[in-house]
All heavy atoms as an XYZ file, in Angstrom:
930
protein
N     -31.496     13.619     45.984
C     -31.365     14.831     45.213
C     -32.754     15.367     44.877
O     -33.649     14.596     44.577
C     -30.596     14.593     43.924
C     -29.178     14.140     44.088
S     -28.405     13.926     42.474
C     -27.026     15.009     42.716
N     -32.908     16.657     44.879
C     -34.208     17.250     44.609
C     -34.594     17.200     43.140
O     -35.743     17.402     42.789
C     -34.265     18.684     45.116
C     -33.367     19.630     44.350
C     -33.327     21.008     44.964
O     -33.240     21.115     46.187
O     -33.383     21.969     44.188
N     -33.667     16.926     42.251
C     -33.965     16.869     40.827
C     -34.348     15.472     40.360
O     -34.473     15.229     39.182
C     -32.761     17.361     40.012
C     -32.531     18.824     40.210
O     -33.445     19.563     40.546
N     -31.306     19.267     40.026
N     -34.533     14.550     41.286
C     -34.817     13.171     40.943
C     -36.303     12.863     41.013
O     -37.032     13.440     41.789
C     -34.120     12.220     41.924
C     -32.625     12.290     41.922
C     -32.016     11.473     43.035
O     -32.720     11.124     44.000
O     -30.820     11.199     42.951
N     -36.728     11.929     40.214
C     -38.025     11.272     40.335
C     -37.690      9.828     40.690
O     -36.537      9.418     40.569
C     -38.782     11.364     39.025
N     -38.654      9.066     41.103
C     -38.370      7.693     41.510
C     -39.252      6.717     40.735
O     -40.366      7.027     40.364
C     -38.588      7.537     43.006
C     -37.618      8.385     43.816
C     -37.623      7.971     45.260
C     -36.766      8.787     46.176
N     -35.595      9.382     45.737
N     -38.699      5.523     40.530
C     -39.399      4.450     39.841
C     -39.084      3.156     40.587
O     -38.012      3.020     41.171
C     -38.954      4.366     38.362
C     -39.797      3.383     37.582
C     -37.496      4.056     38.246
C     -39.528      3.403     36.093
N     -40.011      2.213     40.580
C     -39.783      0.914     41.206
C     -39.532     -0.110     40.100
O     -40.333     -0.264     39.186
C     -40.982      0.498     42.080
C     -40.772     -0.900     42.645
C     -41.201      1.503     43.202
N     -38.391     -0.772     40.198
C     -38.005     -1.823     39.258
C     -37.709     -3.081     40.051
O     -36.845     -3.063     40.926
C     -36.762     -1.425     38.460
C     -36.844     -0.189     37.588
C     -35.470      0.171     37.041
C     -37.835     -0.395     36.463
N     -38.419     -4.138     39.771
C     -38.173     -5.398     40.473
C     -38.321     -5.274     41.972
O     -37.588     -5.919     42.708
N     -39.225     -4.420     42.431
C     -39.465     -4.232     43.852
C     -38.491     -3.291     44.543
O     -38.601     -3.058     45.743
N     -37.541     -2.746     43.816
C     -36.555     -1.820     44.385
C     -36.744     -0.435     43.778
O     -36.949     -0.288     42.575
C     -35.140     -2.326     44.091
C     -34.065     -1.546     44.815
C     -32.678     -2.151     44.614
O     -32.581     -3.353     44.315
O     -31.701     -1.405     44.765
N     -36.661      0.583     44.638
C     -36.839      1.957     44.179
C     -35.540      2.502     43.597
O     -34.467      2.352     44.180
C     -37.285      2.835     45.356
C     -37.730      4.211     44.945
C     -38.303      4.986     46.093
O     -37.507      5.429     46.956
O     -39.530      5.127     46.154
N     -35.660      3.111     42.421
C     -34.526      3.729     41.746
C     -34.867      5.183     41.441
O     -35.927      5.460     40.878
C     -34.215      3.029     40.406
C     -33.620      1.664     40.549
C     -34.432      0.546     40.699
C     -32.248      1.484     40.526
C     -33.884     -0.722     40.820
C     -31.687      0.221     40.651
C     -32.512     -0.875     40.805
O     -31.961     -2.126     40.926
N     -33.980      6.111     41.801
C     -34.203      7.496     41.382
C     -33.851      7.659     39.910
O     -32.984      6.962     39.385
C     -33.234      8.293     42.269
C     -32.211      7.324     42.723
C     -32.819      5.953     42.662
N     -34.581      8.541     39.236
C     -34.290      8.899     37.847
C     -33.763     10.318     37.853
O     -34.354     11.198     38.481
C     -35.555      8.841     36.983
C     -36.292      7.513     36.925
C     -37.531      7.646     36.030
C     -35.400      6.404     36.427
N     -32.661     10.556     37.172
C     -32.033     11.870     37.169
C     -31.634     12.272     35.757
O     -30.979     11.505     35.050
C     -30.792     11.864     38.066
C     -29.971     13.151     38.108
C     -30.767     14.286     38.744
C     -28.674     12.918     38.867
N     -32.030     13.465     35.365
C     -31.601     14.030     34.096
C     -30.350     14.855     34.364
O     -30.418     15.980     34.806
C     -32.690     14.908     33.473
C     -32.320     15.531     32.130
C     -32.225     14.461     31.054
C     -33.334     16.597     31.736
N     -29.201     14.267     34.103
C     -27.928     14.968     34.268
C     -27.531     15.576     32.923
O     -28.123     15.270     31.880
C     -26.842     13.992     34.725
O     -26.566     13.062     33.689
N     -26.509     16.394     32.931
C     -25.983     16.939     31.683
C     -25.508     15.804     30.786
O     -25.714     15.822     29.572
C     -24.837     17.925     31.974
O     -25.341     18.955     32.824
C     -24.273     18.526     30.706
N     -24.914     14.799     31.385
C     -24.464     13.636     30.609
C     -25.654     12.950     29.936
O     -25.584     12.550     28.771
C     -23.728     12.657     31.512
C     -23.223     11.432     30.784
C     -22.457     10.530     31.700
N     -21.989      9.364     30.978
C     -21.243      8.437     31.506
N     -20.836      8.536     32.746
N     -20.873      7.396     30.805
N     -26.760     12.811     30.666
C     -27.952     12.184     30.104
C     -28.520     13.017     28.955
O     -28.955     12.461     27.938
C     -29.000     11.977     31.188
N     -28.497     14.344     29.093
C     -28.981     15.217     28.019
C     -28.157     14.991     26.754
O     -28.696     14.909     25.646
C     -28.961     16.703     28.441
C     -29.238     17.619     27.262
C     -29.965     16.949     29.559
N     -26.861     14.865     26.907
C     -25.991     14.606     25.742
C     -26.340     13.271     25.083
O     -26.389     13.162     23.862
C     -24.526     14.605     26.147
C     -23.976     15.981     26.390
C     -22.499     15.860     26.775
N     -21.990     17.141     27.168
C     -21.092     17.830     26.456
N     -20.609     17.341     25.343
N     -20.676     18.996     26.884
N     -26.551     12.248     25.898
C     -26.892     10.922     25.355
C     -28.241     10.955     24.644
O     -28.399     10.349     23.580
C     -26.905      9.872     26.470
C     -25.545      9.572     27.053
C     -24.589      8.955     26.047
O     -25.015      8.099     25.238
O     -23.407      9.346     26.041
N     -29.202     11.651     25.218
C     -30.519     11.786     24.591
C     -30.376     12.522     23.259
O     -30.985     12.141     22.261
C     -31.507     12.501     25.533
C     -31.835     11.596     26.727
C     -32.772     12.924     24.793
C     -32.538     12.291     27.882
N     -29.549     13.562     23.242
C     -29.306     14.302     22.011
C     -28.685     13.432     20.935
O     -29.060     13.511     19.755
N     -27.751     12.580     21.329
C     -27.107     11.687     20.356
C     -28.104     10.679     19.775
O     -28.068     10.373     18.591
C     -25.948     10.938     21.004
C     -24.722     11.789     21.214
C     -23.551     10.967     21.766
N     -22.517     11.867     22.218
C     -22.173     12.052     23.489
N     -22.775     11.365     24.445
N     -21.232     12.904     23.819
N     -28.965     10.168     20.638
C     -29.901      9.117     20.195
C     -31.108      9.680     19.442
O     -31.532      9.109     18.441
C     -30.380      8.298     21.392
C     -31.262      7.116     20.999
C     -31.433      6.162     22.134
C     -32.336      5.004     21.816
N     -31.718      3.953     21.040
N     -31.653     10.794     19.933
C     -32.910     11.296     19.382
C     -32.806     12.650     18.692
O     -33.765     13.108     18.100
C     -33.965     11.398     20.483
C     -34.243     10.101     21.186
C     -34.019      9.976     22.537
C     -34.723      9.003     20.489
C     -34.281      8.784     23.197
C     -34.988      7.802     21.134
C     -34.764      7.692     22.494
N     -31.678     13.323     18.827
C     -31.555     14.642     18.221
C     -31.928     15.773     19.160
O     -32.016     16.921     18.742
N     -32.163     15.486     20.427
C     -32.466     16.513     21.422
C     -33.679     16.164     22.258
O     -34.469     15.282     21.908
N     -33.830     16.874     23.387
C     -34.960     16.648     24.284
C     -36.290     16.921     23.596
O     -37.291     16.267     23.886
C     -34.855     17.539     25.533
C     -33.824     17.140     26.576
C     -33.752     18.181     27.677
C     -34.136     15.779     27.162
N     -36.301     17.877     22.688
C     -37.546     18.238     22.021
C     -38.073     17.128     21.116
O     -39.254     17.079     20.785
C     -37.377     19.537     21.238
C     -36.244     19.486     20.227
O     -35.248     18.796     20.483
O     -36.364     20.153     19.186
N     -37.235     16.194     20.726
C     -37.650     15.078     19.870
C     -38.029     13.837     20.683
O     -38.535     12.855     20.138
C     -36.507     14.706     18.923
C     -35.983     15.845     18.088
C     -36.444     15.715     16.697
C     -35.910     16.680     15.693
N     -35.414     17.928     16.000
N     -37.805     13.891     21.968
C     -37.992     12.728     22.829
C     -39.433     12.237     22.851
O     -39.686     11.033     22.775
C     -37.520     13.060     24.244
C     -37.420     11.925     25.232
C     -36.527     10.820     24.710
C     -36.884     12.449     26.550
N     -40.401     13.147     22.944
C     -41.805     12.744     22.999
C     -42.231     11.915     21.807
O     -42.905     10.886     21.950
N     -41.813     12.335     20.622
C     -42.130     11.591     19.394
C     -41.559     10.178     19.455
O     -42.203      9.218     19.045
C     -41.522     12.277     18.171
C     -42.006     13.648     17.869
C     -41.135     14.315     16.803
O     -40.473     13.603     16.019
O     -41.121     15.554     16.777
N     -40.329     10.088     19.934
C     -39.647      8.792     19.951
C     -40.230      7.849     20.993
O     -40.228      6.634     20.801
C     -38.149      8.983     20.196
C     -37.450      9.727     19.085
C     -37.465      8.986     17.755
O     -37.482      7.738     17.748
O     -37.478      9.667     16.716
N     -40.729      8.388     22.099
C     -41.303      7.527     23.133
C     -42.681      7.023     22.749
O     -43.101      5.967     23.204
C     -41.375      8.267     24.476
C     -40.033      8.501     25.150
C     -40.212      9.281     26.441
C     -39.305      7.194     25.427
N     -43.384      7.777     21.925
C     -44.701      7.317     21.496
C     -44.606      6.449     20.256
O     -45.364      5.502     20.119
C     -45.660      8.499     21.256
O     -45.101      9.390     20.310
C     -45.954      9.222     22.547
N     -43.708      6.759     19.334
C     -43.459      5.961     18.120
C     -44.739      5.328     17.593
O     -44.860      4.109     17.530
C     -42.380      4.919     18.386
N     -45.689      6.155     17.256
C     -46.998      5.696     16.794
C     -46.863      4.595     15.745
O     -46.152      4.736     14.764
C     -47.789      6.868     16.219
C     -48.097      7.959     17.229
C     -48.946      7.499     18.398
O     -49.820      6.657     18.247
N     -48.680      8.035     19.575
N     -47.554      3.489     15.995
C     -47.559      2.390     15.048
C     -46.392      1.432     15.162
O     -46.348      0.428     14.472
N     -45.431      1.710     16.029
C     -44.261      0.843     16.168
C     -44.031      0.537     17.649
O     -43.221      1.174     18.309
C     -43.035      1.525     15.550
C     -41.858      0.564     15.396
O     -41.861     -0.507     16.038
O     -40.933      0.900     14.645
N     -44.774     -0.423     18.144
C     -44.718     -0.780     19.564
C     -43.321     -1.190     19.994
O     -42.858     -0.805     21.066
C     -45.702     -1.927     19.868
O     -47.012     -1.519     19.462
C     -45.719     -2.265     21.349
N     -42.638     -1.962     19.175
C     -41.294     -2.430     19.515
C     -40.337     -1.255     19.701
O     -39.582     -1.207     20.667
C     -40.788     -3.377     18.430
C     -39.590     -4.193     18.873
O     -39.612     -4.710     20.006
O     -38.645     -4.311     18.076
N     -40.400     -0.287     18.792
C     -39.536      0.891     18.893
C     -39.884      1.714     20.126
O     -38.991      2.178     20.846
C     -39.670      1.742     17.635
C     -38.779      2.966     17.639
C     -38.922      3.751     16.345
C     -38.052      5.001     16.380
N     -38.216      5.811     15.162
N     -41.181      1.890     20.410
C     -41.598      2.656     21.586
C     -41.109      1.985     22.870
O     -40.610      2.657     23.777
C     -43.115      2.823     21.608
N     -41.225      0.659     22.942
C     -40.739     -0.073     24.122
C     -39.229      0.043     24.253
O     -38.715      0.291     25.358
C     -41.151     -1.546     24.049
C     -42.620     -1.855     24.275
C     -42.905     -3.320     23.985
C     -43.049     -1.486     25.682
N     -38.503     -0.138     23.149
C     -37.046     -0.004     23.177
C     -36.633      1.377     23.682
O     -35.727      1.501     24.512
C     -36.439     -0.222     21.791
C     -36.370     -1.674     21.384
O     -36.554     -2.563     22.253
O     -36.134     -1.935     20.185
N     -37.288      2.411     23.184
C     -36.939      3.779     23.583
C     -37.255      4.040     25.050
O     -36.464      4.666     25.757
C     -37.654      4.794     22.692
C     -37.098      4.815     21.287
O     -35.968      4.402     21.037
N     -37.897      5.292     20.348
N     -38.398      3.551     25.524
C     -38.767      3.742     26.930
C     -37.784      3.018     27.853
O     -37.324      3.582     28.848
C     -40.193      3.265     27.180
N     -37.454      1.771     27.510
C     -36.508      0.994     28.323
C     -35.134      1.664     28.313
O     -34.486      1.787     29.364
C     -36.438     -0.467     27.819
C     -35.248     -1.210     28.413
C     -37.739     -1.195     28.134
N     -34.678      2.118     27.152
C     -33.380      2.791     27.049
C     -33.355      4.046     27.920
O     -32.387      4.273     28.652
C     -33.096      3.158     25.593
C     -31.788      3.857     25.417
C     -30.559      3.275     25.238
C     -31.549      5.274     25.436
N     -29.590      4.247     25.138
C     -30.171      5.482     25.253
C     -32.380      6.380     25.586
C     -29.595      6.751     25.233
C     -31.820      7.654     25.561
C     -30.434      7.826     25.380
N     -34.418      4.840     27.867
C     -34.461      6.083     28.640
C     -34.512      5.814     30.136
O     -33.805      6.466     30.910
C     -35.648      6.934     28.202
C     -35.742      8.303     28.853
C     -34.493      9.151     28.563
C     -36.994      9.024     28.396
N     -35.305      4.858     30.566
C     -35.351      4.507     31.989
C     -33.978      4.051     32.453
O     -33.499      4.456     33.513
C     -36.409      3.413     32.256
C     -37.813      3.996     32.071
C     -36.246      2.819     33.658
C     -38.907      2.947     32.009
N     -33.326      3.212     31.662
C     -31.987      2.724     32.012
C     -31.010      3.889     32.140
O     -30.262      3.977     33.121
C     -31.494      1.708     30.960
O     -32.454      0.655     30.828
C     -30.150      1.127     31.353
N     -31.033      4.790     31.168
C     -30.145      5.955     31.199
C     -30.385      6.803     32.447
O     -29.441      7.133     33.179
C     -30.354      6.806     29.936
C     -29.572      8.119     29.894
C     -28.085      7.858     29.667
C     -30.130      9.033     28.808
N     -31.635      7.160     32.710
C     -31.953      8.045     33.834
C     -31.722      7.378     35.183
O     -31.306      8.038     36.141
C     -33.397      8.550     33.720
C     -33.719      9.393     32.488
C     -35.207      9.752     32.461
C     -32.855     10.639     32.414
N     -31.981      6.075     35.279
C     -31.757      5.356     36.538
C     -30.269      5.155     36.813
O     -29.852      5.070     37.978
C     -32.483      4.006     36.518
N     -29.462      5.098     35.772
C     -28.026      4.901     35.960
C     -27.299      6.176     36.378
O     -26.188      6.091     36.934
C     -27.385      4.318     34.703
C     -27.516      2.810     34.642
O     -27.629      2.136     35.659
N     -27.500      2.272     33.441
N     -27.866      7.348     36.155
C     -27.167      8.592     36.511
C     -26.867      8.685     38.011
O     -25.718      8.932     38.390
C     -27.961      9.820     36.035
C     -28.174      9.893     34.538
C     -26.919      9.676     33.719
O     -25.995     10.488     33.759
N     -26.869      8.574     32.974
N     -27.845      8.440     38.903
C     -27.513      8.457     40.339
C     -26.530      7.354     40.733
O     -25.709      7.545     41.635
C     -28.862      8.256     41.026
C     -29.865      8.748     40.029
C     -29.292      8.351     38.689
N     -26.592      6.212     40.062
C     -25.639      5.127     40.354
C     -24.229      5.562     39.963
O     -23.273      5.355     40.722
C     -26.045      3.828     39.622
C     -27.395      3.329     40.137
C     -24.968      2.756     39.806
C     -27.996      2.187     39.323
N     -24.092      6.194     38.810
C     -22.778      6.688     38.379
C     -22.239      7.744     39.349
O     -21.036      7.750     39.667
C     -22.870      7.273     36.966
C     -23.053      6.246     35.847
C     -23.498      6.925     34.555
C     -21.777      5.452     35.639
N     -23.104      8.621     39.819
C     -22.689      9.641     40.795
C     -22.241      8.968     42.089
O     -21.204      9.324     42.657
C     -23.822     10.651     41.035
C     -24.045     11.493     39.773
C     -23.511     11.545     42.241
C     -25.320     12.314     39.779
N     -23.008      7.995     42.556
C     -22.638      7.247     43.761
C     -21.279      6.567     43.564
O     -20.401      6.661     44.429
C     -23.688      6.187     44.086
C     -23.234      5.190     45.095
N     -23.328      5.410     46.441
C     -22.632      3.974     44.944
C     -22.812      4.367     47.091
N     -22.388      3.488     46.199
N     -21.107      5.896     42.443
C     -19.870      5.157     42.186
C     -18.665      6.088     42.132
O     -17.575      5.727     42.574
C     -19.980      4.344     40.900
C     -20.928      3.168     41.047
O     -21.387      2.854     42.144
N     -21.260      2.538     39.935
N     -18.856      7.279     41.592
C     -17.769      8.263     41.534
C     -17.364      8.716     42.937
O     -16.184      8.911     43.224
C     -18.216      9.451     40.692
C     -17.166     10.493     40.503
C     -17.682     11.557     39.521
N     -16.786     12.669     39.446
C     -15.737     12.735     38.646
N     -15.462     11.725     37.856
N     -14.960     13.786     38.633
N     -18.339      8.871     43.810
C     -18.074      9.355     45.165
C     -17.651      8.251     46.134
O     -17.074      8.535     47.183
C     -19.319     10.057     45.718
N     -17.942      7.012     45.799
C     -17.675      5.894     46.709
C     -16.846      4.817     46.026
O     -17.293      3.678     45.846
C     -18.989      5.304     47.215
C     -19.838      6.267     47.951
N     -20.806      7.019     47.344
C     -19.830      6.634     49.271
C     -21.382      7.796     48.242
N     -20.802      7.582     49.407
N     -15.625      5.168     45.668
C     -14.718      4.204     45.032
C     -14.534      2.993     45.938
O     -14.352      3.122     47.145
C     -13.354      4.847     44.749
C     -13.422      6.071     43.875
C     -13.578      5.717     42.427
N     -13.532      6.951     41.626
C     -14.053      7.050     40.439
N     -14.629      6.022     39.880
N     -13.988      8.186     39.778
N     -14.621      1.823     45.360
C     -14.502      0.591     46.135
C     -15.842      0.096     46.655
O     -15.944     -1.029     47.129
N     -16.887      0.919     46.587
C     -18.234      0.537     47.019
C     -19.220      0.729     45.868
O     -20.369      1.088     46.079
C     -18.669      1.391     48.211
C     -17.798      1.258     49.430
C     -18.188      2.254     50.511
O     -19.358      2.656     50.556
O     -17.307      2.621     51.296
N     -18.750      0.480     44.649
C     -19.567      0.721     43.479
C     -20.789     -0.185     43.433
O     -20.732     -1.338     43.847
C     -18.758      0.534     42.183
C     -17.723      1.603     41.953
C     -16.368      1.296     42.572
O     -16.247      0.320     43.348
O     -15.408      2.029     42.279
N     -21.863      0.373     42.929
C     -23.085     -0.382     42.680
C     -23.106     -0.743     41.195
O     -22.626      0.025     40.358
C     -24.314      0.469     43.003
C     -24.433      0.845     44.458
C     -25.662      1.714     44.670
C     -25.779      2.122     46.121
N     -26.961      2.989     46.335
N     -23.682     -1.889     40.852
C     -23.733     -2.256     39.437
C     -24.715     -1.366     38.670
O     -25.758     -0.976     39.200
C     -24.220     -3.707     39.454
C     -24.926     -3.860     40.758
C     -24.262     -2.911     41.721
N     -24.353     -1.054     37.436
C     -25.238     -0.281     36.583
C     -26.344     -1.184     36.044
O     -26.142     -2.391     35.871
C     -24.463      0.318     35.408
C     -23.421      1.373     35.770
C     -22.645      1.790     34.530
C     -24.079      2.586     36.415
N     -27.489     -0.617     35.783
C     -28.581     -1.345     35.159
C     -28.306     -1.487     33.662
O     -27.688     -0.613     33.059
C     -29.893     -0.582     35.334
C     -30.452     -0.496     36.738
C     -31.597      0.503     36.785
C     -30.924     -1.861     37.199
N     -28.771     -2.545     33.095
C     -28.722     -2.719     31.649
C     -30.160     -2.637     31.134
O     -31.124     -2.759     31.910
C     -28.127     -4.089     31.258
O     -29.013     -5.122     31.724
C     -26.732     -4.277     31.852
N     -30.292     -2.454     29.832
C     -31.641     -2.453     29.266
C     -32.301     -3.812     29.487
O     -33.518     -3.883     29.707
C     -31.624     -2.094     27.762
O     -30.739     -2.975     27.079
C     -31.216     -0.652     27.544
N     -31.507     -4.875     29.485
C     -32.045     -6.208     29.748
C     -32.604     -6.291     31.171
O     -33.652     -6.894     31.392
C     -30.977     -7.288     29.535
C     -30.572     -7.476     28.095
C     -29.542     -6.436     27.605
O     -28.930     -5.712     28.418
O     -29.362     -6.342     26.385
N     -31.907     -5.681     32.143
C     -32.397     -5.654     33.523
C     -33.760     -4.972     33.581
O     -34.700     -5.483     34.197
C     -31.444     -4.868     34.439
C     -30.093     -5.519     34.628
O     -29.994     -6.759     34.525
O     -29.124     -4.773     34.882
N     -33.855     -3.810     32.953
C     -35.099     -3.035     32.992
C     -36.217     -3.803     32.303
O     -37.347     -3.843     32.799
C     -34.897     -1.631     32.383
C     -36.218     -0.881     32.279
C     -33.900     -0.829     33.225
N     -35.931     -4.437     31.178
C     -36.947     -5.235     30.490
C     -37.464     -6.363     31.373
O     -38.665     -6.635     31.403
C     -36.386     -5.830     29.203
C     -36.226     -4.833     28.093
C     -35.595     -5.448     26.851
O     -34.987     -6.539     26.937
O     -35.707     -4.819     25.795
N     -36.558     -7.032     32.076
C     -36.955     -8.152     32.925
C     -37.693     -7.709     34.186
O     -38.542     -8.443     34.695
C     -35.730     -8.976     33.322
C     -35.119     -9.811     32.210
C     -33.788    -10.401     32.667
C     -36.072    -10.914     31.771
N     -37.395     -6.514     34.678
C     -37.984     -6.043     35.936
C     -39.238     -5.197     35.744
O     -39.744     -4.640     36.711
C     -36.942     -5.256     36.738
C     -35.781     -6.112     37.205
S     -34.673     -5.289     38.371
C     -33.994     -3.966     37.396
N     -39.749     -5.110     34.518
C     -40.948     -4.319     34.273
C     -41.932     -5.093     33.401
O     -41.559     -6.016     32.693
C     -40.628     -2.999     33.536
O     -39.953     -3.288     32.315
C     -39.799     -2.063     34.388
N     -43.167     -4.654     33.490
C     -44.200     -5.119     32.574
C     -44.526     -3.953     31.645
O     -44.218     -2.795     31.978
C     -45.471     -5.528     33.334
O     -46.016     -4.370     33.964
C     -45.185     -6.616     34.370
N     -45.146     -4.196     30.517
C     -45.547     -3.076     29.664
C     -46.429     -2.061     30.404
O     -46.304     -0.855     30.192
C     -46.299     -3.750     28.511
C     -45.659     -5.094     28.411
C     -45.382     -5.482     29.846
N     -47.285     -2.530     31.288
C     -48.126     -1.610     32.068
C     -47.273     -0.723     32.977
O     -47.542      0.469     33.119
C     -49.140     -2.400     32.898
N     -46.250     -1.303     33.572
C     -45.356     -0.510     34.426
C     -44.572      0.509     33.613
O     -44.299      1.604     34.085
C     -44.389     -1.425     35.190
C     -45.069     -2.241     36.270
C     -44.173     -3.317     36.844
O     -43.339     -3.878     36.110
O     -44.335     -3.613     38.040
N     -44.213      0.163     32.382
C     -43.516      1.128     31.522
C     -44.419      2.317     31.228
O     -43.961      3.455     31.188
C     -43.064      0.477     30.216
C     -41.888     -0.480     30.308
C     -41.598     -1.078     28.937
C     -40.662      0.210     30.865
N     -45.685      2.046     31.019
C     -46.631      3.132     30.804
C     -46.719      4.035     32.022
O     -46.703      5.263     31.908
N     -46.784      3.438     33.199
C     -46.832      4.218     34.442
C     -45.518      4.959     34.673
O     -45.501      6.032     35.280
C     -47.141      3.302     35.626
N     -44.421      4.417     34.198
C     -43.105      5.044     34.375
C     -42.989      6.348     33.600
O     -42.146      7.187     33.910
C     -42.001      4.091     33.950
N     -43.848      6.538     32.600
C     -43.797      7.772     31.819
C     -43.964      9.002     32.708
O     -43.359     10.037     32.446
C     -44.844      7.765     30.708
C     -44.469      6.847     29.574
C     -45.440      6.942     28.419
O     -46.504      7.523     28.503
N     -45.058      6.349     27.312
N     -44.781      8.893     33.757
C     -44.957     10.023     34.666
C     -43.644     10.333     35.393
O     -43.236     11.490     35.485
C     -46.079      9.754     35.674
C     -46.275     10.895     36.631
C     -46.870     12.080     36.199
C     -45.845     10.817     37.952
C     -47.039     13.151     37.060
C     -46.015     11.882     38.811
C     -46.611     13.038     38.370
O     -46.765     14.097     39.213
N     -42.964      9.318     35.892
C     -41.686      9.528     36.584
C     -40.647     10.098     35.625
O     -39.857     10.966     36.004
C     -41.190      8.215     37.198
N     -40.648      9.635     34.384
C     -39.732     10.168     33.381
C     -40.026     11.643     33.156
O     -39.119     12.475     33.132
C     -39.848      9.384     32.051
C     -39.303      7.969     32.224
C     -39.124     10.110     30.924
C     -39.630      7.049     31.061
N     -41.292     11.983     33.008
C     -41.700     13.378     32.785
C     -41.228     14.259     33.941
O     -40.682     15.344     33.723
C     -43.215     13.456     32.641
C     -43.758     14.843     32.415
C     -45.281     14.785     32.248
C     -45.841     16.159     32.040
N     -46.343     16.764     33.250
N     -41.406     13.794     35.172
C     -40.971     14.556     36.354
C     -39.456     14.738     36.331
O     -38.943     15.839     36.570
C     -41.412     13.857     37.659
C     -42.939     13.817     37.757
C     -40.805     14.532     38.880
C     -43.630     15.152     37.757
N     -38.713     13.670     36.043
C     -37.245     13.765     36.001
C     -36.801     14.758     34.940
O     -35.883     15.559     35.165
C     -36.624     12.389     35.743
N     -37.442     14.717     33.773
C     -37.076     15.636     32.697
C     -37.414     17.079     33.063
O     -36.617     17.989     32.811
C     -37.783     15.246     31.392
C     -37.379     13.902     30.794
C     -38.238     13.594     29.570
C     -35.912     13.846     30.455
N     -38.576     17.282     33.667
C     -38.961     18.638     34.080
C     -38.008     19.180     35.140
O     -37.556     20.319     35.053
C     -40.393     18.650     34.614
C     -41.437     18.530     33.548
C     -42.856     18.476     34.095
O     -43.048     18.408     35.330
O     -43.786     18.483     33.280
N     -37.709     18.365     36.129
C     -36.820     18.819     37.208
C     -35.407     19.060     36.712
O     -34.746     20.004     37.129
C     -36.818     17.804     38.347
C     -38.110     17.786     39.111
C     -38.099     16.757     40.202
N     -39.371     16.786     40.918
C     -39.724     15.888     41.813
N     -38.908     14.886     42.112
N     -40.888     15.973     42.418
N     -34.939     18.201     35.828
C     -33.588     18.341     35.317
C     -33.417     19.491     34.353
O     -32.363     20.116     34.295
N     -34.463     19.781     33.595
C     -34.346     20.855     32.603
C     -35.003     22.142     33.063
O     -34.882     23.163     32.399
C     -34.960     20.405     31.272
O     -36.353     20.203     31.414
N     -35.698     22.085     34.188
C     -36.378     23.257     34.753
C     -37.368     23.864     33.763
O     -37.499     25.068     33.651
C     -35.375     24.315     35.222
C     -34.460     23.833     36.321
S     -35.322     23.305     37.804
C     -35.834     24.867     38.457
N     -38.062     22.993     33.033
C     -39.108     23.463     32.137
C     -40.193     22.407     32.072
O     -39.993     21.255     32.414
C     -38.569     23.745     30.742
C     -38.070     22.514     30.030
C     -37.567     22.853     28.660
N     -37.145     21.621     28.017
C     -36.698     21.552     26.804
N     -36.613     22.629     26.078
N     -36.339     20.414     26.274
N     -41.325     22.804     31.620
C     -42.448     21.896     31.499
C     -42.306     21.102     30.210
O     -42.084     21.665     29.153
C     -43.757     22.684     31.492
O     -44.842     21.796     31.390
N     -42.441     19.806     30.311
C     -42.345     18.929     29.158
C     -43.758     18.538     28.760
O     -44.530     18.029     29.570
C     -41.545     17.629     29.484
C     -40.169     17.971     30.034
C     -41.488     16.713     28.283
C     -39.229     18.601     29.034
N     -44.130     18.765     27.524
C     -45.435     18.392     27.036
C     -45.294     17.036     26.371
O     -44.484     16.849     25.472
C     -45.978     19.425     26.033
C     -46.106     20.781     26.725
C     -47.295     18.965     25.437
C     -46.435     21.912     25.798
N     -46.095     16.090     26.816
C     -45.992     14.751     26.243
C     -47.367     14.299     25.777
O     -48.389     14.703     26.299
C     -45.430     13.760     27.265
O     -46.298     13.669     28.370
N     -47.353     13.436     24.782
C     -48.571     12.849     24.272
C     -48.759     11.504     24.946
O     -47.802     10.815     25.241
C     -48.461     12.628     22.762
C     -48.269     13.892     21.967
C     -48.075     13.574     20.494
O     -48.471     12.475     20.052
O     -47.519     14.442     19.802
N     -50.016     11.138     25.185
C     -50.293      9.817     25.729
C     -49.976      8.801     24.654
O     -50.367      8.949     23.506
C     -51.750      9.681     26.151
C     -52.047     10.438     27.417
C     -51.404      9.797     28.627
O     -50.200      9.484     28.626
N     -52.160      9.618     29.676
N     -49.298      7.769     25.028
C     -48.908      6.734     24.081
C     -49.902      5.599     24.108
O     -50.345      5.171     25.170
C     -47.520      6.213     24.438
O     -47.233      5.092     23.665
N     -50.213      5.077     22.949
C     -51.033      3.878     22.852
C     -50.148      2.647     22.900
O     -50.628      1.558     23.079
C     -51.813      3.894     21.541
C     -52.813      5.012     21.468
C     -53.504      5.007     20.134
C     -54.398      6.225     20.016
N     -55.001      6.319     18.686
N     -48.834      2.851     22.734
C     -47.916      1.716     22.608
C     -47.210      1.336     23.879
O     -46.797      0.205     24.045
C     -46.845      2.023     21.549
C     -47.459      2.255     20.199
O     -48.435      1.609     19.863
N     -46.913      3.171     19.433
N     -46.987      2.288     24.762
C     -46.150      1.982     25.935
C     -46.968      1.565     27.112
O     -48.129      1.772     27.221
C     -45.303      3.180     26.299
């Protein structure tokens, strides 16, 4: 899909997709896309910043899997869990993943996302 960005988790490439469903989930968790940058940086709270980054990667990586599973009944792929993402990444990789997240958000929302560099992720 042209609206996807890609990330490597555990040596396997996963597309990240901002679907309408993902926007709703982000809104429920953070209060909207506009609040996402604050939550991903979570200045002074490394644990919260890591939790938010892992949750967002899991959400965005699962959207293409859910689409695949809907179209290919009987050939479903397993969804990622936050535990999977935590185990398949290092903190340095999470920091690098911010670029892929930014691309997925920009492509999915068709707008430029301004993000602050995080000291925590």
